[in-house]
C-alpha positions in Angstrom: -25.6 -11.0 18.2 -26.8 -7.3 18.1 -24.8 -4.3 17.2 -24.3 -2.0 20.2 -24.0 1.7 19.3 -22.5 2.5 22.6 -19.3 0.6 21.7 -16.6 2.2 19.9 -16.2 1.3 16.4 -12.6 -0.2 14.8 -13.5 0.9 11.4 -11.7 4.2 10.1 -13.5 7.0 9.6 -13.4 10.0 7.3 -11.6 11.8 10.2 -9.5 8.8 11.4 -6.4 8.3 9.5 -5.4 4.5 8.4 -2.3 3.1 9.7 0.1 3.6 7.3 3.3 1.4 6.9 5.5 3.8 5.2 5.3 6.3 7.7 5.8 3.7 10.4 8.8 2.3 8.7 12.4 4.1 8.5 13.6 5.0 5.0 17.1 3.6 4.8 18.8 2.5 1.8 18.4 -1.2 2.7 14.6 -0.6 2.7 14.5 1.5 -0.1 16.4 -1.4 -2.0 14.2 -4.2 -1.1 11.2 -2.3 -1.9 12.8 -1.7 -5.5 13.8 -5.3 -6.0 10.1 -6.5 -4.8 8.6 -4.2 -7.3 10.4 -5.6 -10.6 7.9 -7.9 -11.4 5.2 -5.1 -11.6 7.7 -2.9 -13.4 8.2 -5.7 -16.1 4.2 -6.2 -16.4 3.8 -2.5 -17.1 6.7 -2.5 -19.7 5.0 -5.1 -21.2 1.6 -3.2 -21.1 3.1 -0.2 -22.5 4.9 -2.0 -25.3 1.6 -3.8 -26.6 -0.2 -0.4 -26.5 2.5 1.3 -28.6 2.2 -0.7 -31.3 
């Protein structure tokens, strides 16, 4: 199937902002606590990497 140039593109362009989940959702204490809990494994992995590089 040929790509038609007269149809709008769905891909973001440099001037078209991408949808942002952070802006779309309200910042509530519950949402912040859930995000913090979800990132626990990431923080733990970073701490392990930092400990290895500081030896």
